[in-house]
C-alpha positions in Angstrom: 14.0 -85.4 92.0 17.4 -87.1 91.9 20.8 -85.6 92.6 23.1 -88.7 92.9 24.3 -89.4 89.3 26.2 -92.4 90.5 23.3 -94.3 92.1 22.3 -96.0 88.8 18.9 -96.8 90.3 17.3 -98.2 87.2 20.5 -99.6 85.5 19.3 -103.1 86.1 16.0 -102.4 84.4 17.7 -100.8 81.4 20.0 -103.8 81.2 17.0 -106.2 81.4 14.5 -104.4 79.0 16.8 -102.7 76.5 20.4 -103.9 77.0 19.4 -107.5 76.1 17.9 -106.6 72.7 20.0 -107.6 69.7 21.5 -104.5 68.2 21.6 -102.4 71.3 24.9 -101.0 72.5 23.8 -98.9 75.4 20.9 -97.0 77.1 20.8 -94.1 79.5 18.1 -92.5 81.5 18.6 -88.7 81.7 17.0 -85.6 83.2 16.1 -83.0 80.7 18.8 -80.7 82.1 21.5 -83.3 81.5 22.0 -85.2 84.7 22.6 -89.0 84.3 20.0 -91.0 86.2 20.8 -94.6 85.2 22.8 -96.4 82.5 23.2 -99.9 81.1 26.2 -101.8 82.4 27.7 -101.8 78.9 29.1 -98.2 79.4 31.1 -96.5 82.1 29.8 -93.8 84.4 31.9 -91.2 82.5 30.5 -92.3 79.2 27.0 -92.2 80.6 27.4 -88.7 81.8 28.7 -87.6 78.3 25.6 -89.2 76.7 23.4 -87.4 79.2 24.8 -84.0 78.4 24.5 -84.5 74.6 21.0 -86.0 74.9 19.9 -83.0 76.9 21.3 -80.6 74.3 19.7 -82.4 71.4 16.3 -82.5 73.3 16.6 -78.7 73.7 17.2 -78.2 70.0 14.4 -80.5 69.1 12.0 -78.7 71.5 13.0 -75.3 70.1 12.4 -76.6 66.5 9.0 -77.9 67.6 8.0 -74.7 69.2 9.2 -72.5 66.3 7.5 -74.5 63.6 4.3 -75.8 65.3 5.4 -79.4 66.0 3.1 -79.7 69.0 5.8 -81.2 71.3 8.6 -83.6 71.4 8.2 -87.4 71.3 11.4 -88.7 70.0 14.7 -87.6 68.3 16.2 -90.1 65.9 19.9 -89.7 64.9 20.9 -91.9 62.0 24.7 -91.8 61.8 27.2 -93.7 59.7 28.1 -96.2 62.4 24.8 -96.4 64.5 21.4 -95.0 65.3 20.4 -93.2 68.5 16.9 -92.7 69.8 16.2 -90.1 72.4 12.7 -90.6 73.7 10.7 -88.3 76.0 10.0 -90.5 79.1 7.8 -88.2 81.1 8.1 -84.8 82.6 11.7 -83.7 82.2 13.1 -87.2 81.6 14.7 -88.8 78.6 15.7 -92.3 77.5 18.6 -92.5 75.0 19.3 -95.8 73.3 22.2 -96.4 70.9 22.4 -99.2 68.5 25.5 -101.3 67.7 25.3 -100.4 64.0 23.1 -98.6 61.4 21.4 -101.9 60.3 20.1 -102.9 63.7 16.4 -103.8 63.9 15.3 -100.2 64.7 11.6 -101.2 64.6 11.9 -103.6 67.5 14.3 -101.4 69.4 12.0 -98.3 69.0 9.0 -100.4 70.1 10.7 -101.7 73.3 12.2 -98.2 74.0 8.7 -96.7 73.7 7.1 -99.3 76.0 9.8 -98.8 78.6 9.6 -95.0 78.3 5.9 -95.1 78.9 6.3 -97.3 81.9 9.0 -95.2 83.4 7.2 -92.0 82.6 4.3 -93.2 84.7 6.5 -93.9 87.6 9.2 -91.2 87.5 8.9 -87.5 87.3 11.7 -85.0 87.5 10.7 -81.5 88.5 12.1 -78.6 86.6 15.1 -77.3 88.5 15.1 -73.6 89.4 17.9 -71.6 90.8 17.9 -71.5 94.6 17.9 -68.2 96.6 21.7 -68.1 96.8 22.0 -68.6 93.0 19.5 -65.9 92.2 21.2 -63.5 94.5 24.5 -64.1 92.6 22.9 -63.0 89.4 
């Protein structure tokens, strides 16, 4: 489990495997509960933390949708917006990889393929345990 959101442990890997792709603006590795793990050097710590919070929220909504309507589980959320596309890919237990393109016409096939390959590799190596309230937090409820 990680707690230091400033460590950027895998930022170098995101830069190397995703950040170098034509059409990619940024990438962040995020815990399912919204903590930033790592980010590409193309964005600031603050921006990475904002991406992390939104990615976690969107993942929650997608999981709820899947559960409600028999989707079988979450693989990826694709947001196609006027100015860019974002992919939020499940990267193992409680871990997400968000990739944002530079524009809506970026080569999404190549970006999605590389994102999926990295997500699989990272998912095999990283796992984030589900956080549960500690004894002090439970007593406060």
